[in-house]
C-alpha positions as CSV (number, residue, x, y, z in Angstrom):
1,X,168.8,153.1,-76.4
2,X,169.6,153.2,-80.1
3,X,171.6,151.5,-82.8
4,X,170.3,148.0,-82.4
5,X,171.4,145.3,-84.9
6,X,173.3,142.1,-85.4
7,X,176.9,141.6,-84.4
8,X,179.7,141.6,-86.8
9,X,181.0,138.0,-87.2
10,X,184.2,138.6,-85.2
11,X,182.1,140.2,-82.5
12,X,179.7,137.3,-82.4
13,X,182.6,134.9,-81.9
14,X,183.8,136.8,-78.9
15,X,180.2,137.0,-77.6
16,X,179.7,133.3,-77.9
17,X,183.0,132.5,-76.2
18,X,182.1,134.9,-73.4
19,X,178.7,133.1,-73.0
20,X,180.6,129.8,-72.7
21,X,183.4,131.2,-70.4
22,X,182.2,134.5,-68.8
23,X,184.9,136.9,-67.7
24,X,187.7,135.9,-70.0
25,X,190.7,138.2,-69.4
26,X,192.3,137.5,-72.7
27,X,189.7,139.7,-74.4
28,X,190.6,142.8,-72.4
29,X,192.5,145.5,-74.1
30,X,194.2,147.3,-71.3
31,X,197.1,149.7,-70.7
32,X,198.8,151.6,-67.8
33,X,200.4,155.0,-68.1
34,X,202.5,157.0,-65.6
35,X,201.8,160.7,-65.6
36,X,204.3,163.0,-63.9
37,X,203.9,166.8,-63.5
38,X,201.0,169.2,-63.5
39,X,198.1,166.9,-64.4
40,X,194.7,168.5,-64.9
41,X,192.3,165.7,-63.7
42,X,189.2,167.6,-64.8
43,X,190.6,168.0,-68.3
44,X,191.4,164.3,-68.4
45,X,187.9,163.5,-67.4
46,X,186.5,165.8,-70.0
47,X,188.7,164.3,-72.8
48,X,187.7,160.8,-72.0
49,X,183.9,161.5,-71.7
50,X,184.0,163.5,-75.0
51,X,185.7,160.6,-76.9
52,X,183.1,158.1,-75.4
53,X,180.3,160.4,-76.6
54,X,181.8,160.7,-80.1
55,X,182.0,156.9,-80.8
56,X,179.0,154.7,-80.6
57,X,181.1,151.6,-80.3
58,X,182.4,152.8,-76.9
59,X,178.8,152.9,-75.7
60,X,177.6,149.6,-77.2
61,X,176.4,146.6,-75.3
62,X,175.3,143.1,-76.3
63,X,172.3,141.0,-75.4
64,X,170.7,137.7,-76.4
65,X,167.4,137.9,-78.4
66,X,165.2,135.3,-80.1
67,X,167.1,136.1,-83.3
68,X,170.5,135.7,-81.7
69,X,172.8,138.2,-80.1
70,X,172.2,141.9,-80.9
71,X,174.0,145.1,-80.2
72,X,172.6,148.2,-78.6
73,X,173.9,151.7,-77.9
74,X,173.3,153.7,-74.8
75,X,173.5,157.4,-74.1
76,X,176.9,158.9,-73.1
77,X,177.7,158.1,-69.5
78,X,179.1,160.5,-67.0
79,X,182.0,160.0,-64.7
80,X,183.8,157.4,-66.8
81,X,187.0,158.2,-65.0
82,X,187.3,157.0,-61.4
83,X,189.8,158.9,-59.3
84,X,191.8,157.6,-56.3
85,X,194.1,159.4,-53.9
86,X,196.5,156.9,-52.4
87,X,199.2,159.2,-51.1
88,X,198.6,158.2,-47.5
89,X,198.9,154.4,-48.3
90,X,201.9,152.6,-46.8
91,X,203.3,152.0,-50.3
92,X,201.6,154.6,-52.5
93,X,203.0,153.5,-55.9
94,X,202.4,149.9,-55.2
95,X,198.8,150.7,-54.2
96,X,198.4,152.7,-57.4
97,X,199.6,149.7,-59.4
98,X,197.2,147.4,-57.6
99,X,194.3,149.7,-58.5
100,X,195.4,149.8,-62.1
101,X,195.8,146.1,-62.3
102,X,192.4,145.5,-60.7
103,X,190.8,147.7,-63.3
104,X,192.7,146.0,-66.1
105,X,191.7,142.5,-65.1
106,X,188.2,142.8,-63.8
107,X,185.7,141.2,-66.3
108,X,183.0,143.1,-68.1
109,X,179.3,142.2,-68.3
110,X,178.7,142.5,-72.1
111,X,175.1,143.4,-71.5
112,X,176.0,146.4,-69.3
113,X,177.8,149.1,-71.3
114,X,180.0,151.0,-71.5
115,X,182.6,148.2,-71.9
116,X,185.3,150.7,-71.1
117,X,186.6,151.9,-67.7
118,X,189.4,154.1,-66.5
119,X,191.0,154.8,-63.2
120,X,193.4,157.6,-62.2
121,X,195.4,156.9,-59.0
122,X,197.3,159.8,-57.5
123,X,200.3,158.4,-55.5
124,X,202.4,161.5,-55.2
125,X,202.0,165.3,-55.3
126,X,202.8,165.3,-59.0
127,X,202.6,161.6,-59.9
128,X,199.6,159.6,-61.1
129,X,198.9,156.2,-62.7
130,X,196.2,156.0,-65.4
131,X,194.6,152.7,-66.3
132,X,192.4,152.4,-69.4
133,X,190.7,149.2,-70.4
134,X,188.2,148.2,-73.0
135,X,186.7,144.9,-74.1
136,X,188.0,143.6,-77.4
137,X,184.5,143.3,-78.7
138,X,184.2,147.1,-79.1
139,X,187.8,147.9,-80.1
140,X,191.0,146.8,-81.8
141,X,194.6,148.0,-81.8
142,X,194.0,150.7,-84.4
143,X,190.9,151.9,-82.6
144,X,192.7,152.1,-79.3
145,X,195.2,154.4,-81.0
146,X,192.4,156.6,-82.2
147,X,191.0,156.8,-78.6
148,X,194.4,157.8,-77.2
149,X,195.1,160.4,-80.0
150,X,191.7,162.1,-79.6
151,X,192.1,162.1,-75.8
152,X,195.5,163.8,-76.1
153,X,194.2,166.5,-78.5
154,X,191.1,167.3,-76.3
155,X,193.2,167.3,-73.1
156,X,195.8,169.7,-74.6
157,X,193.1,172.1,-75.9
158,X,191.3,172.2,-72.5
159,X,194.6,172.9,-70.6
160,X,195.9,175.6,-72.8
161,X,192.5,177.2,-73.2
162,X,192.2,176.6,-76.9
163,X,188.9,175.2,-78.3
164,X,189.5,171.9,-80.1
165,X,186.8,170.8,-82.5
166,X,187.5,167.3,-83.8
167,X,185.9,166.4,-87.1
168,X,182.7,164.4,-86.6
169,X,183.2,160.7,-87.4
170,X,182.2,160.1,-91.0
171,X,180.6,156.7,-90.0
172,X,179.7,154.8,-86.9
173,X,180.5,151.2,-86.2
174,X,176.8,150.1,-86.7
175,X,176.9,151.5,-90.3
176,X,180.1,149.5,-90.9
177,X,178.4,146.3,-89.8
178,X,175.3,146.9,-91.9
179,X,177.4,147.6,-95.0
180,X,179.5,144.5,-94.4
181,X,176.5,142.2,-94.2
182,X,175.3,143.6,-97.5
183,X,178.8,143.1,-99.0
184,X,179.0,139.5,-97.9
185,X,176.3,138.5,-100.4
186,X,178.2,140.1,-103.3
187,X,180.7,138.8,-105.9
188,X,183.7,140.5,-104.3
189,X,183.2,138.6,-101.1
190,X,182.8,135.4,-103.0
191,X,186.1,136.1,-104.8
192,X,187.8,136.7,-101.4
193,X,186.4,133.4,-100.2
194,X,187.8,131.5,-103.2
195,X,191.2,133.2,-102.6
196,X,191.4,132.1,-98.9
197,X,190.1,128.6,-99.6
198,X,192.9,128.2,-102.2
199,X,195.4,129.5,-99.6
200,X,194.3,127.3,-96.7
201,X,192.9,124.2,-98.3
202,X,195.0,121.3,-96.9
203,X,196.5,123.7,-94.4
204,X,197.9,122.1,-91.2
205,X,198.0,124.7,-88.4
206,X,201.3,125.4,-86.7
207,X,201.4,123.9,-83.3
208,X,204.4,124.5,-80.9
209,X,205.3,121.6,-78.7
210,X,205.8,122.6,-75.1
211,X,209.4,123.3,-74.2
212,X,211.2,121.4,-71.5
213,X,211.3,124.7,-69.6
214,X,207.6,125.4,-69.9
215,X,205.7,126.0,-66.6
216,X,202.5,124.0,-66.1
217,X,199.5,126.2,-66.0
218,X,196.4,126.2,-63.8
219,X,193.9,128.3,-65.6
220,X,194.6,131.4,-67.7
221,X,198.2,132.2,-68.0
222,X,200.5,134.6,-69.8
223,X,203.9,136.3,-69.6
224,X,205.6,139.0,-71.6
225,X,209.1,139.9,-72.7
226,X,210.1,143.2,-74.2
227,X,213.0,143.5,-76.6
228,X,214.1,147.0,-77.6
229,X,216.5,147.3,-80.5
230,X,219.5,149.6,-80.0
231,X,219.0,152.9,-81.9
232,X,221.8,151.9,-84.4
233,X,220.1,148.6,-85.2
234,X,216.7,150.2,-85.4
235,X,218.0,152.8,-87.9
236,X,219.8,150.2,-90.0
237,X,216.7,148.0,-90.1
238,X,214.5,151.0,-91.3
239,X,217.0,151.9,-93.9
240,X,217.2,148.3,-95.2
241,X,213.4,148.1,-95.4
242,X,213.3,151.3,-97.5
243,X,216.0,149.9,-99.8
244,X,213.9,146.7,-100.3
245,X,210.8,148.7,-101.0
246,X,209.0,147.5,-97.9
247,X,208.5,148.3,-94.2
248,X,210.2,147.2,-90.9
249,X,207.1,145.1,-90.3
250,X,207.8,143.0,-93.4
251,X,211.5,142.6,-92.6
252,X,210.7,141.4,-89.1
253,X,207.9,139.2,-90.3
254,X,210.4,137.4,-92.5
255,X,212.8,137.0,-89.6
256,X,209.9,135.6,-87.6
257,X,209.5,132.8,-90.2
258,X,213.2,131.9,-89.7
259,X,212.8,131.9,-85.9
260,X,209.8,129.6,-86.1
261,X,211.6,127.4,-88.5
262,X,214.6,127.2,-86.2
263,X,212.4,126.2,-83.3
264,X,210.1,123.7,-85.0
265,X,212.1,122.4,-87.9
266,X,209.1,123.0,-90.1
267,X,209.5,124.5,-93.6
268,X,205.8,125.1,-94.6
269,X,205.0,127.7,-92.0
270,X,201.7,129.6,-91.4
271,X,201.8,132.6,-89.2
272,X,198.9,134.8,-88.2
273,X,198.8,138.5,-88.7
274,X,196.3,141.3,-88.1
275,X,195.0,143.5,-90.9
276,X,193.3,146.8,-90.1
277,X,190.4,146.2,-92.5
278,X,189.9,149.9,-93.1
279,X,189.8,150.0,-96.9
280,X,187.3,152.9,-97.1
281,X,188.3,156.4,-96.1
282,X,185.2,156.8,-93.8
283,X,186.6,153.9,-91.6
284,X,190.0,155.5,-91.0
285,X,188.9,157.3,-87.8
286,X,186.2,154.8,-86.7
287,X,186.4,153.1,-83.3
288,X,185.3,149.5,-83.3
289,X,186.4,145.9,-83.9
290,X,187.3,146.0,-87.6
291,X,190.5,144.1,-87.4
292,X,190.7,140.8,-89.2
293,X,193.2,138.0,-88.6
294,X,194.8,136.5,-91.7
295,X,196.9,133.3,-92.0
296,X,200.0,133.7,-94.1
297,X,201.7,130.6,-95.4
298,X,205.3,130.7,-96.6
299,X,207.9,128.0,-97.3
300,X,211.4,128.5,-96.0
301,X,213.6,127.2,-98.9
302,X,217.2,126.7,-97.9
303,X,218.5,127.7,-101.4
304,X,216.8,131.1,-101.3
305,X,218.5,134.3,-100.0
306,X,216.8,136.4,-97.3
307,X,216.0,139.1,-99.9
308,X,214.2,136.5,-102.0
309,X,212.2,135.3,-98.9
310,X,211.4,138.9,-98.1
311,X,210.2,139.6,-101.7
312,X,207.9,136.5,-101.5
313,X,206.5,137.6,-98.2
314,X,206.0,141.1,-99.4
315,X,204.0,139.8,-102.4
316,X,202.0,137.5,-100.2
317,X,201.1,140.2,-97.7
318,X,200.0,142.6,-100.4
319,X,197.8,139.9,-101.8
320,X,196.3,139.2,-98.4
321,X,195.8,142.9,-98.0
322,X,193.6,142.9,-101.1
323,X,191.4,140.2,-99.5
324,X,191.4,141.3,-95.9
325,X,187.8,142.3,-95.6
326,X,186.4,138.7,-95.4
327,X,186.2,137.7,-91.7
328,X,188.3,134.6,-91.0
329,X,185.2,133.0,-89.4
330,X,183.6,132.9,-92.9
331,X,186.6,131.0,-94.2
332,X,186.6,128.5,-91.4
333,X,182.9,127.9,-91.8
334,X,183.4,127.2,-95.5
335,X,186.3,124.9,-94.8
336,X,184.1,123.0,-92.3
337,X,181.3,122.5,-94.7
338,X,179.3,125.5,-93.7
339,X,178.7,124.4,-90.1
340,X,178.6,127.2,-87.6
341,X,181.0,126.8,-84.7
342,X,181.4,128.5,-81.4
343,X,185.0,129.7,-81.7
344,X,185.7,127.0,-84.3
345,X,188.1,129.2,-86.2
346,X,190.5,128.7,-83.3
347,X,191.2,125.3,-84.8
348,X,192.8,126.9,-87.8
349,X,194.7,129.7,-86.0
350,X,198.4,129.1,-85.9
351,X,200.1,129.2,-82.5
352,X,202.2,132.2,-83.5
353,X,200.9,135.6,-84.5
354,X,202.9,138.6,-85.6
355,X,201.2,142.0,-85.4
356,X,201.8,145.7,-85.3
357,X,200.9,147.5,-82.0
358,X,199.3,150.6,-83.5
359,X,198.7,152.2,-80.1
360,X,202.4,152.1,-79.3
361,X,203.0,154.7,-82.0
362,X,200.7,157.2,-80.4
363,X,202.6,159.7,-78.3
364,X,200.8,161.7,-75.7
365,X,201.9,165.4,-75.8
366,X,200.3,166.7,-72.6
367,X,201.3,170.2,-71.5
368,X,203.4,170.2,-68.4
369,X,203.2,166.4,-68.0
370,X,205.7,163.6,-68.7
371,X,204.0,160.5,-70.0
372,X,205.5,157.0,-69.6
373,X,203.8,153.9,-70.8
374,X,204.1,150.9,-68.5
375,X,204.3,147.5,-70.1
376,X,202.3,145.1,-68.0
377,X,203.7,141.7,-67.2
378,X,200.4,140.3,-65.8
379,X,198.9,139.4,-69.2
380,X,196.9,136.5,-70.5
381,X,197.9,134.9,-73.8
382,X,195.5,132.6,-75.7
383,X,198.2,131.8,-78.3
384,X,201.5,130.1,-77.7
385,X,203.1,133.4,-78.7
386,X,202.0,136.7,-80.2
387,X,204.8,139.1,-81.1
388,X,203.9,142.8,-81.4
389,X,206.1,145.2,-83.4
390,X,206.2,148.6,-81.6
391,X,207.7,151.6,-83.3
392,X,208.7,154.0,-80.6
393,X,211.0,156.5,-82.2
394,X,213.9,156.2,-82.4
395,X,213.7,152.6,-81.4
396,X,212.0,149.5,-82.9
397,X,210.8,147.0,-80.2
398,X,209.3,143.6,-80.1
399,X,206.9,142.6,-77.3
400,X,206.7,138.8,-76.9
401,X,203.4,137.8,-75.2
402,X,203.5,134.0,-74.6
403,X,202.0,131.1,-72.7
404,X,204.6,130.0,-70.2
405,X,203.1,126.5,-70.3
406,X,204.3,126.3,-73.9
407,X,207.4,128.5,-74.0
408,X,209.4,129.2,-70.9
409,X,210.9,132.6,-70.1
410,X,214.3,131.3,-71.2
411,X,212.8,130.2,-74.5
412,X,211.5,133.6,-75.3
413,X,214.8,135.3,-74.1
414,X,216.6,133.0,-76.5
415,X,214.3,133.9,-79.3
416,X,215.0,137.6,-78.7
417,X,218.7,137.1,-78.7
418,X,218.7,134.9,-81.9
419,X,216.3,137.5,-83.5
420,X,218.8,140.3,-83.1
421,X,221.7,138.1,-84.2
422,X,219.9,137.1,-87.4
423,X,219.0,140.7,-88.2
424,X,222.6,141.8,-87.8
425,X,223.7,139.1,-90.2
426,X,221.0,139.9,-92.6
427,X,221.9,143.6,-92.7
428,X,225.5,142.7,-93.3
429,X,224.9,140.1,-96.0
430,X,221.2,140.0,-97.1
431,X,222.0,137.7,-100.1
432,X,223.2,134.9,-97.8
433,X,221.4,131.6,-98.4
434,X,218.9,130.7,-95.7
435,X,220.4,127.3,-95.1
436,X,223.7,129.1,-94.2
437,X,222.0,131.9,-92.3
438,X,220.0,129.7,-90.0
439,X,222.5,126.9,-90.0
440,X,225.0,129.2,-88.2
441,X,222.5,130.2,-85.5
442,X,223.7,129.4,-82.1
443,X,220.9,127.5,-80.3
444,X,221.0,126.6,-76.6
445,X,221.3,122.9,-76.2
446,X,218.2,122.7,-74.0
447,X,216.1,124.9,-76.3
448,X,215.4,122.8,-79.4
449,X,213.5,119.5,-79.4
450,X,215.5,118.2,-82.3
451,X,219.1,116.8,-82.2
452,X,221.5,119.6,-81.8
453,X,223.6,118.4,-84.7
454,X,220.9,119.5,-87.1
455,X,221.6,123.1,-86.0
456,X,218.2,124.2,-87.5
457,X,219.3,123.9,-91.1
458,X,216.4,123.4,-93.6
459,X,215.8,119.9,-94.8
C-alpha cells in the first residue's frame, strides 16, 4: 500500500457525501459498448490491466483517519475484467444488457479499491457487450477518454503482434494533489479567489420550477434524451464557429442561455460548466479527478445580437479558464464565511450545466471489430438538467440528462426542437436581435409557466 495523503477538495466532497449517503449512483461514471466481430478477449483483459497498472488513481481507495479522510494506493489487481457467456440464455442480448446495467449501477465501497470494474458479456458467436464503470472520485470525463484511448492502443498492438510502449505518465494524481495544496497558499490562488468572489457575490442560483409534465420521484431518478444534429447542420455550425473565432461548444453554450431564458423568463442567468483544469503539460495524460465546475453568469439583453452575446460569452469563458484551478468548494466556503460544509457548494450550483463529453470523441479502432457505443437511458441526474456536447464526426450531438421530477420527457423534447430551430435562424441571420430571435420561438402552450402572450421575449 503506497501513496497515502489527503484528498483533493473535490474528492473530499464526494467522500463526505458518500459517508452520508452510501452507494449513490449519481457518482458512477459508466458506459456500455457493443463489440461485433473477431474480439480477442485476452487482449482486452491485457489492455485494461495495463492501464490500471499505469495510473495510480485507478488503484486508489479512501479511508477515514484521525486527521480526516486519506487516500491510499494498492498494487495492480489481476482479473479486472469479468467475462460472461450468455449465448444459451432465453434472450441473450437482453441478458447481456442486464449484466452490463448491474455492473454500471452497483455501488462501490470507497475503502476497497480498485474503484473500477468491467464486464464482457458474450451474447452471440461474434457479439459482445462491454461495460466499464468507475467512481467519479477517481476520474472525470477527460480521464475517462485517456483510459479508453490507451486501452484501444494496447489492444490493437496485442492483436496485430506489434509491441506498444506507451510513454510513462509524467505525473501521478497524488503528485497533483500535493502540488495543488502548496499552490492554495500562494498569491495566484488568492487572486483566483478574489476573481470568483467578484463574479458570484450576490449571485442567486438558477432554480427551475417543476414542469406540469414532471413525474414525481421516489428516490434517485434520471432520464436522458439524445439529439443528433443532421450532418448539414453540424457542418454549418462548425463553420460558423470558426468564422466567429470560437468553437462549437461556445456557440451551443450561447444557445443554451437563450433556451434557459425562454423557459424561465430570467435575464441574469448562471450556468455551470466543466473545466478540465489541466494547465500544466504533465497533467495532460493524467488519470484522476482534476475537473472543476465553474459558474458562468451572463445577461440576455434583448437589444444585443447573437454575435454580440457570443462574443461576451467567449470573453467570459476565457476569463474563467484563466481562473479554473481554484476548486469551487473553496469559493463556496469563502462566500459562507469560511465554514466547512458537507456538500455545501451544492447550494450555489445552478440547476443547469453545459459540458463537453470528452470520452465521446474517443473512437476505438479495434482490428476486425466494429464498435458501437450504447447510450444508457437508466441514468441518475443530480441536477435538473445537464447537457453534454458530443462531437462524433461528422455529427454534433447533445445529450440531455435530466430529472424527470423537474422536466418531463416532453419538456426536454421541446428544448431539443427549439434548440435546432434557434441554431438554424442564427446561422441564417446571426445579427438578429435577441428579442426578435427568441420572441419568434414557437413554444408549446403547456411548456412555459408564464403567460403564452409573452412568447419568451426579454423584459
